C-alpha positions in Angstrom: -0.8 10.0 -22.4 -3.1 7.6 -20.6 -3.7 4.2 -22.5 -1.0 4.8 -25.3 1.8 3.7 -23.0 2.9 0.6 -21.1 5.8 -0.6 -19.0 6.1 -4.5 -18.8 8.5 -7.3 -20.7 8.3 -7.7 -24.5 9.3 -10.8 -26.2 9.6 -9.9 -30.0 9.7 -12.9 -32.2 10.8 -11.9 -36.0 10.6 -14.7 -38.9 14.0 -15.1 -40.4 14.5 -16.3 -44.0 15.3 -19.9 -44.1 15.7 -20.1 -40.7 13.8 -22.9 -38.9 12.1 -20.7 -36.2 12.1 -17.2 -35.7 14.9 -15.1 -34.0 13.6 -14.1 -30.5 14.5 -10.8 -28.5 13.3 -10.1 -24.7 13.4 -6.8 -23.9 12.8 -6.3 -19.9 11.3 -3.2 -18.4 10.7 -1.8 -21.5 8.3 0.8 -22.2 6.0 0.5 -25.3 4.4 3.3 -26.7 1.6 3.7 -29.1 1.9 6.6 -31.9 2.1 7.0 -35.9 4.6 7.6 -38.7 5.3 10.0 -41.2 2.5 7.9 -43.3 0.0 8.3 -40.5 0.0 4.8 -40.0 -0.1 3.7 -35.8 3.3 2.3 -34.7 4.4 0.3 -32.0 7.7 1.6 -30.5 9.6 -0.7 -27.7 12.0 2.0 -25.7 14.7 0.5 -23.2 16.1 -3.0 -22.0 19.5 -1.8 -22.9 18.4 -1.8 -26.5 20.6 0.6 -28.7 17.9 1.6 -30.6 14.0 1.7 -30.2 12.2 -1.2 -32.1 9.2 -0.2 -34.3 6.7 -1.7 -36.0 4.1 -0.4 -38.0 0.8 -1.5 -38.2 -0.7 -0.4 -41.1 0.6 -2.9 -43.4 -1.9 -5.8 -43.2 -4.1 -7.6 -41.0 -2.8 -7.1 -37.3 -4.5 -9.6 -34.5 -4.4 -9.0 -31.1 -4.7 -11.6 -28.4 -6.4 -10.6 -25.3 -7.3 -13.5 -23.7 -5.0 -13.6 -20.5 -5.2 -9.5 -20.4 -6.0 -10.1 -16.4 -2.6 -11.7 -16.1 -0.8 -9.1 -17.3 -0.3 -11.0 -21.0 -1.0 -10.2 -24.3 -0.1 -10.6 -28.1 0.0 -8.4 -31.1 0.8 -10.5 -34.4 1.7 -7.8 -37.2 -0.4 -9.7 -40.2 0.5 -13.3 -41.4 4.3 -14.4 -41.7 5.3 -11.0 -40.0 6.7 -10.5 -36.8 4.9 -10.9 -33.4 5.2 -9.0 -29.7 4.0 -10.7 -26.6 3.3 -8.4 -23.8 3.9 -9.6 -20.5 4.4 -8.8 -16.6 2.0 -5.8 -17.6 -0.5 -4.1 -14.6 -3.8 -5.4 -15.9 -4.7 -1.7 -15.5 -3.0 -0.6 -17.5 -2.9 -3.2 -20.2 -6.6 -3.2 -20.4 -6.8 0.5 -21.8 -3.4 0.4 -23.9 -5.2 -2.8 -26.2 -8.6 -0.8 -26.3 -6.9 2.2 -27.5 -4.9 0.1 -29.9 -7.8 -1.5 -31.0 -10.1 1.2 -32.0 -6.8 3.4 -33.4 -6.5 -0.3 -35.8 -9.9 -0.2 -36.6 -10.2 3.6 -37.5 -7.4 3.3 -39.6 -5.1 5.7 -41.0 -5.8 9.5 -41.2 -5.0 11.2 -44.1 -2.2 13.6 -44.2 -3.2 17.2 -45.0 -2.0 18.2 -48.4 1.0 19.6 -48.8 2.3 22.3 -51.1 5.9 22.9 -51.9 7.2 25.1 -49.1 10.9 25.9 -49.2 11.6 25.8 -45.1 8.7 22.8 -44.8 10.2 20.9 -42.6 10.2 16.9 -43.0 7.3 15.2 -41.5 8.2 13.1 -37.8 9.6 9.5 -38.4 7.2 8.9 -35.0 4.6 11.1 -33.1 2.7 10.2 -29.6 -0.6 9.1 -31.1 -3.9 11.4 -30.3 -6.0 10.5 -27.1 -9.4 8.6 -28.3 -11.9 10.8 -30.4 -15.3 10.7 -31.4 -14.9 10.0 -34.6 -12.8 6.6 -34.1 -15.5 5.1 -32.2 -18.3 4.6 -34.8 -15.9 2.9 -37.4 -14.3 0.7 -34.1 -17.8 -0.5 -33.7 -18.8 -1.1 -37.2 -15.5 -3.2 -37.5 -15.6 -5.4 -34.6 -18.7 -6.9 -33.4 -17.2 -7.8 -30.1 -16.5 -4.4 -29.1 -18.7 -5.3 -25.7 -16.3 -7.9 -24.8 -13.6 -5.6 -25.2 -15.5 -2.8 -23.0 -15.2 -5.0 -20.0 -12.6 -5.4 -18.1 -10.6 -8.5 -18.3 -11.1 -11.0 -16.0 -9.3 -10.6 -12.7 -10.1 -13.6 -9.8 -12.4 -12.2 -7.4 -13.5 -9.1 -9.8 -17.2 -8.2 -10.4 -18.1 -7.9 -14.2 -18.8 -4.1 -14.0 -16.6 -1.7 -15.3 -14.4 -0.5 -12.3 -16.1 2.4 -10.2 -14.4 5.5 -9.9 -11.7 6.1 -6.6 -12.6 8.0 -4.0 -10.2 10.8 -2.8 -8.6 9.1 -0.2 -8.9 5.5 -2.0 -7.2 7.3 -4.4 -4.4 8.7 -2.4 -3.8 5.2 -1.1 -3.1 4.1 -4.5 -0.8 6.8 -5.0 1.3 6.3 -2.3 1.1 2.2 -3.0 2.4 3.3 -6.6 5.4 5.9 -5.0 7.0 2.6 -4.1 6.8 3.1 -0.3 5.3 0.4 2.1 1.8 0.9 3.3 -0.7 -0.3 5.7 -4.1 1.2 5.0 -6.9 0.5 7.3 -10.6 1.7 7.9 -14.0 0.3 9.4 -16.0 -1.9 7.8 -17.7 -0.7 4.8 -15.0 1.3 3.5 -14.2 -0.4 0.1 -10.9 -1.5 1.8 -11.0 -5.2 -0.5 -12.3 -3.3 -3.7 -9.2 -1.1 -3.5 -7.0 -3.9 -2.9 -8.2 -5.3 -6.1 -7.1 -2.3 -8.0 -4.0 -1.9 -6.3 -3.4 -5.5 -7.3 -4.5 -4.3 -11.1 -2.0 -1.7 -11.1 1.4 -3.8 -10.3 3.6 -6.0 -12.6 2.0 -9.5 -11.8 5.1 -11.4 -12.0 6.9 -9.4 -9.3 3.2 -8.7 -6.9 2.1 -11.4 -4.7 -1.3 -10.8 -2.9 -1.6 -13.1 0.0 -4.4 -12.9 2.9 -4.7 -14.3 6.6 -7.4 -16.7 5.4 -8.1 -18.9 2.2 -11.3 -17.1 1.5 -9.9 -13.5 2.1 -7.4 -14.7 -0.1 -9.2 -16.1 -2.9 -11.1 -12.3 -2.5 -7.9 -11.1 -3.9 -6.8 -13.6 -6.4 -4.2 -14.7 -4.4 -3.2 -17.4 -1.8 -2.7 -17.6 2.5 0.2 -15.5 3.5 1.3 -18.9 5.2 1.6 -20.8 1.8 3.4 -18.3 0.6 6.0 -17.9 3.2 6.4 -22.0 2.8 7.7 -21.6 6.8 4.7 -24.0 8.2 3.3 -22.2 11.3 6.5 -20.3 11.7 6.6 -21.6 15.4 10.2 -23.8 14.4 13.3 -22.2 15.3 14.4 -19.4 12.6 17.0 -21.1 11.5 14.7 -24.0 10.5 12.1 -21.4 9.1 15.1 -20.1 6.5 16.1 -23.8 5.5 12.3 -24.0 4.5 12.1 -20.8 2.9 15.2 -22.1 1.1 13.7 -24.5 -0.7 13.4 -24.4 -4.4 10.0 -23.4 -5.3 9.8 -21.5 -2.2 13.3 -19.3 -2.5 12.0 -18.8 -6.1 8.8 -17.0 -5.0 10.6 -14.9 -2.6 13.4 -13.8 -4.4 11.1 -12.7 -7.6 8.3 -10.9 -4.8 8.7 -7.0 -5.4 5.3 -6.3 -4.1 3.7 -8.1 -1.2 0.0 -7.5 -0.3 -1.2 -8.8 3.1 -5.0 -8.5 3.5 -7.1 -9.0 6.7 -3.6 -8.2 8.6 -5.8 -8.3 11.8 -5.9 -11.7 12.1 -1.7 -12.6 11.5 0.1 -12.9 14.6 2.7 -10.9 15.3 5.5 -13.2 16.1 4.5 -14.9 12.4 5.2 -11.5 10.8 8.8 -10.6 12.8 9.7 -14.5 11.6 8.6 -13.7 8.2 10.8 -10.3 8.1 14.0 -12.2 9.3 13.3 -14.8 6.7 12.8 -12.4 3.9 16.2 -10.8 4.9 18.1 -13.9 4.9 16.9 -15.5 2.0 17.0 -12.3 -0.3 20.3 -11.7 1.4 19.4 -8.1 2.1 19.3 -6.1 5.2 16.5 -4.0 3.4 13.2 -4.1 6.0 11.3 -7.2 4.7 14.4 -7.6 2.4 13.8 -4.8 0.2 10.4 -6.4 -0.4 7.3 -3.3 -0.5 4.5 -4.3 1.6 1.0 -3.3 0.8 -0.5 -4.1 4.2 -4.6 -3.4 4.7 -6.7 -4.4 7.4 -8.6 -3.3 11.0 -7.2 -4.5 13.8 -10.5 -3.6 15.5 -12.1 -6.8 13.7 -11.1 -10.1 14.1 -8.1 -10.7 16.4 -4.8 -13.5 15.3 -6.2 -17.0 16.1 -4.5 -18.2 19.3 -4.4 -21.1 21.2 -6.3 -20.4 25.0 -2.9 -20.3 27.2 -1.4 -17.9 23.9 -1.2 -14.6 24.4 -2.6 -12.4 21.6 0.2 -10.2 19.8 -0.8 -8.2 16.8 1.2 -7.4 14.0 1.6 -3.4 15.1 2.9 -5.2 18.5 5.7 -7.0 16.3 9.3 -5.6 16.8 9.8 -5.2 12.9 6.2 -3.4 12.3 7.7 0.4 12.6 10.8 -0.2 10.6 8.5 -2.2 7.5 5.8 0.3 7.7 6.3 3.9 6.1 2.9 5.1 5.8 -0.1 4.7 7.6 -3.8 5.8 6.2 -7.1 5.1 6.6 -10.2 5.0 4.5 -12.9 6.8 6.1 -16.1 6.9 4.1 -18.7 4.3 4.4 -19.8 3.0 1.4 -21.9 -0.2 2.7 -24.4 1.7 5.0 -25.7 5.0 4.1 -28.0 5.6 7.4 -26.1 8.0 9.8 -27.8 6.5 13.0 -26.5 3.0 12.1 -23.3 4.1 11.1 -22.8 6.2 14.5 -23.7 3.0 16.3 -21.2 0.7 14.2 -18.5 3.6 15.1 -19.6 3.0 18.9 -19.5 -0.6 19.1 -15.8 -0.7 17.0 -14.4 1.2 19.6 -16.1 -1.1 22.0 -18.6 1.6 23.4 -22.0 0.3 24.2 -24.1 3.7 25.4 -27.5 3.4 26.3 -28.5 4.9 23.2 -26.9 2.0 21.3 -28.2 -0.5 23.6 -31.9 0.9 23.0 -31.6 0.7 19.3 -29.8 -2.9 19.0 -32.5 -4.2 21.7 -35.1 -3.0 18.9 -34.4 -5.0 16.2 -35.4 -7.9 17.8 -38.9 -7.6 16.8 -37.7 -6.5 13.2 -38.9 -8.7 10.4 -36.2 -8.9 7.8 -37.9 -11.4 5.6 -39.4 -10.8 2.4 -40.7 -12.4 -0.5 -39.9 -16.0 1.1 -36.3 -14.7 1.7 -35.2 -14.9 5.1 -33.0 -13.5 7.1 -29.4 -15.0 7.3 -28.3 -16.1 10.9 -24.5 -15.1 12.0 -23.1 -17.6 14.1 -19.8 -17.3 16.2 -18.8 -21.1 15.8 -18.7 -22.9 12.4 -20.5 -26.1 13.6 -23.3 -24.3 14.3 -23.3 -23.1 11.2 -23.3 -26.5 9.0 -25.9 -28.0 11.4 -28.1 -25.4 10.7 -27.6 -25.4 7.1 -28.5 -29.2 6.9 -31.2 -29.4 9.1 -33.4 -26.8 7.2 -32.6 -28.5 3.6 -33.6 -31.7 4.9 -37.1 -29.9 6.5 -37.7 -28.9 3.1 -39.6 -31.6 0.7 -38.8 -32.2 -2.6 -35.9 -33.4 -4.9 -32.1 -32.8 -4.2 -29.9 -31.2 -6.7 -26.6 -31.5 -6.5 -24.2 -30.1 -8.4 -20.2 -30.9 -8.2 -17.1 -28.6 -8.6 -14.6 -29.0 -11.7 -11.3 -28.2 -9.8 -8.1 -28.1 -12.0 -6.5 -30.4 -9.9 -8.7 -32.6 -8.3 -5.7 -34.1 -6.1 -5.6 -30.7 -4.4 -8.9 -30.4 -3.1 -8.9 -29.6 0.3 -6.6 -26.9 -0.3 -9.1 -25.4 -3.0 -11.6 -25.9 -0.4 -10.0 -23.9 2.3 -9.7 -21.1 -0.4 -12.6 -21.1 -2.5 -16.0 -19.9 -1.2 -18.0 -22.2 -2.3 -17.4 -26.3 -1.8 -16.7 -28.8 -3.9 -20.4 -30.2 -3.7 -23.6 -27.8 -3.6 -26.6 -29.6 -2.6 -29.8 -27.5 -3.4 -34.0 -27.7 -3.1 -36.8 -25.5 -4.2 -37.1 -23.5 -1.4 -33.5 -23.3 -0.2 -32.1 -19.9 1.1 -28.7 -19.1 -0.7 -26.3 -16.2 -0.9 -23.8 -15.6 -3.6 -20.8 -15.9 -3.3 -19.5 -13.8 -6.2 -20.0 -10.3 -7.7 -22.0 -11.1 -11.2 -24.0 -7.5 -11.6 -23.1 -4.7 -9.1 -25.5 -2.5 -11.0 -28.3 -4.8 -10.3 -27.2 -5.6 -6.6 -25.7 -9.0 -7.7 -23.0 -8.9 -5.2 -21.0 -11.0 -2.6 -23.4 -11.9 -0.1 -26.6 -10.9 -2.0 -29.7 -12.9 -0.6 -32.1 -15.4 -2.3 -34.3 -18.1 -2.4 -34.4 -20.9 -5.0 -37.6 -20.7 -7.2 -37.0 -23.4 -10.0 -34.5 -25.2 -11.7 -34.3 -25.2 -15.4 -35.6 -28.4 -17.5 -32.3 -28.9 -19.6 -29.9 -31.3 -18.8 -27.5 -29.5 -16.4 -30.7 -28.3 -14.7 -29.7 -24.8 -13.1 -31.0 -23.1 -10.4 -33.1 -20.0 -11.2 -33.0 -18.2 -7.6 -35.3 -14.7 -6.6 -33.0 -12.1 -4.7 -33.9 -9.7 -2.6 -32.7 -7.1 -4.7 -35.5 -8.0 -7.3 -33.8 -9.6 -9.7 -34.9 -13.4 -10.9 -32.0 -14.7 -12.8 -30.9 -18.4 -13.3 -27.5 -18.9 -11.7 -24.6 -19.9 -14.0 -21.1 -22.0 -13.1 -18.6 -19.5 -12.4 -14.8 -19.8 -12.1 -12.3 -18.8 -9.4 -8.7 -18.9 -9.8 -6.2 -18.4 -7.0 -2.5 -19.2 -6.7 -1.4 -22.9 -5.2 1.3 -22.8 -2.7 4.0 -23.6 -5.5 2.5 -20.3 -7.1 0.6 -22.5 -9.9 -2.7 -21.2 -10.3 -5.6 -23.2 -9.4 -9.1 -23.2 -10.0 -12.7 -24.2 -9.4 -15.8 -24.0 -11.4 -19.0 -24.0 -9.6 -22.1 -23.0 -8.8 -21.2 -19.4 -6.8 -24.0 -19.9 -4.3 -24.0 -21.3 -0.7 -26.8 -22.0 1.5 -27.8 -19.6 3.8 -30.0 -20.2 6.6 -26.8 -19.6 8.7 -22.4 -18.0 7.8 -20.1 -18.1 10.0 -19.1 -14.6 11.3 -15.5 -15.5 10.1 -16.6 -16.1 6.7 -18.7 -13.3 6.7 -16.0 -11.1 6.6 -16.1 -8.5 3.5 -19.6 -9.5 2.9 -22.8 -7.1 2.7 -26.0 -8.9 3.7 -29.3 -7.6 2.9 -31.1 -9.4 6.4 -29.1 -10.6 8.8 -30.1 -12.6 12.2 -27.5 -12.6 15.3 -27.2 -14.2 18.6 -24.4 -12.3 20.1 -24.8 -14.4 23.4 -21.8 -16.9 22.5 -19.2 -14.3 21.3 -15.8 -14.9 22.6 -13.2 -12.4 20.9 -12.8 -8.4 21.0 -14.5 -6.9 17.7 -16.5 -10.2 17.2 -19.7 -8.2 18.1 -18.5 -5.6 15.6 -18.0 -7.4 12.6 -21.3 -9.5 12.7 -23.2 -6.1 13.1 -21.5 -4.4 10.2 -22.2 -7.1 8.3 -25.7 -5.7 7.7 -26.5 -3.0 4.9 -29.3 -1.1 7.4 -30.7 -1.4 11.1 -33.8 -2.5 9.3 -32.2 -5.6 7.8 -31.1 -6.4 11.5 -32.6 -8.7 14.1 -30.1 -9.0 17.2 -31.1 -12.0 19.5 -30.5 -11.9 23.3 -28.2 -8.7 23.0 -26.1 -8.5 26.2 -24.0 -5.0 26.3 -21.2 -7.0 27.8 -20.2 -8.3 24.1 -19.6 -5.3 23.0 -15.4 -5.0 23.4 -12.5 -3.7 21.9 -8.9 -4.8 22.5 -7.5 -1.8 25.0 -4.0 -2.3 23.3 -5.7 -1.7 19.9 -7.6 1.3 21.1 -4.3 2.7 22.5 -2.6 1.5 19.0 -5.0 3.9 16.9 -5.1 6.8 19.0 -1.0 7.0 19.1 -1.4 6.9 15.1 -3.8 10.1 15.3 -1.8 11.7 17.7 1.0 11.5 15.7 -1.7 13.0 12.7 -0.9 9.6 11.2 -4.6 9.1 9.9 -5.5 13.0 9.4 -7.6 13.6 6.4 -5.8 16.6 5.2 -2.8 15.0 5.4 -3.5 12.4 2.7 -2.2 13.8 -0.2 1.8 15.1 1.3 3.3 11.4 1.6 5.8 12.4 -1.3 7.9 14.1 1.3 8.1 11.7 4.1 11.2 10.4 5.8 11.6 6.8 4.6 12.9 5.8 8.1 10.6 7.3 10.4 7.3 5.8 10.1 5.9 7.7 13.1 6.0 11.4 10.8 2.9 10.7 8.6 4.1 12.7 4.9 
């Protein structure tokens, strides 16, 4: 029953009279079931872990307290009244823990149900000692809300790094199919053009897997922050991976690194297009050596996401680019390939078709005409200017610094509060906002985190600073293009460091937005964009820049040259080959359960 069962690790602490401390028993891979006993009282039953018999705990004998602060990390506790037992739940998939705690809280608030009157019957059976609990009823809700003033807090999903504050939206059919494939235990590669919800789906996948054995990584620090993880290089612990294999294995065998390799059962890799194929092969060999298993990638389930038609791996000028799908180990590691096709960022069919052509390196006369027409677009509105997307990071920094200096008025400086100031460079690499944010009245800014999706306050939302609070903190007031004017408060980002320890930064979720680099814009949806494509130097770079815009009306392309629209021929062949083997056909999405694990070219 949805919400009434939970698979996790349970530590049961029971007080022992006369003893100095409680008796502690750990049940790993336990099934926790919420039910009722013969008195109609709520009962928690712990099953599994080699226990001789299920452990049952009645919840109706006194005040029960729930501790849910760390639900986003898959942890919670249930204390059975003063001096009673305590159940410590850990390694719970956050997406399963939240509804379980909500159901438990509401059932406790509703109180025990009265059993129907029972007259004497000759053949009457004794009442069951345990029965699965009923789903939420309407009668449960008013009582629960009257008793709990923090019901609104319970309704809100527990904080997951990078997640917004809105309850999770419903997955599309194809997103749900990808999630089902992941939960089946297969290694999955899912792709899709920009704006199809790949990053959103990844967050749902992260929340559906056990935290202790799931490692979320990405090719870049900013992308890793979006999924609450670390960079793939930091997880691997083998540096650049260019050393000989024996030396890489020795690096991975170091105590802190080896522990993560052994604990990892599910490895998530986002923005796979920027991971070098040679590095992927090195990782696969290291995984088998460290874990001492001959299975592909040492038996780790891979969940890989990205679009190879976007940014390629960063290589030196004299080095040949090798994508991950060209790695020798790619085909034996990936069992299922799937594609998201429903574009959610843009709604204009003409713009979607234009982007689809650019993604494939096609620049027809109509595509060129539409893009050149945007040069006269006035994307500015309400004092909010178009953000210029630049190919080079130096151009971004110079543009933002110059424009801020040109504004009159006082500079308001906001310093970040980091969990470990000694690791500020590492935090800078992973956090989308810097350790210092400098603003003035009239500064062009963008949000760097989802604050309220329903109001349009999302990562990439554009705005202008219209004032500062007169209080001591002097927080900025920002008018956004979506029509909302709001005081922006400090937010918190959480991500894993190289040793697996969680790091955090508290800072304003704002960054200067006169300019931003194309690399840093990945995953963003921008309201008004100005793009100069004359310095495009990589395949897919023009597509990434253009696809950040929500609409043609909010896009201004300067000095357009059709030659910058290009796609890597090997990537085009890869996608054609996938489709020729019917790997990405929509009508095959729901039939993956019958696939041959050893042959990834036969989509199932």
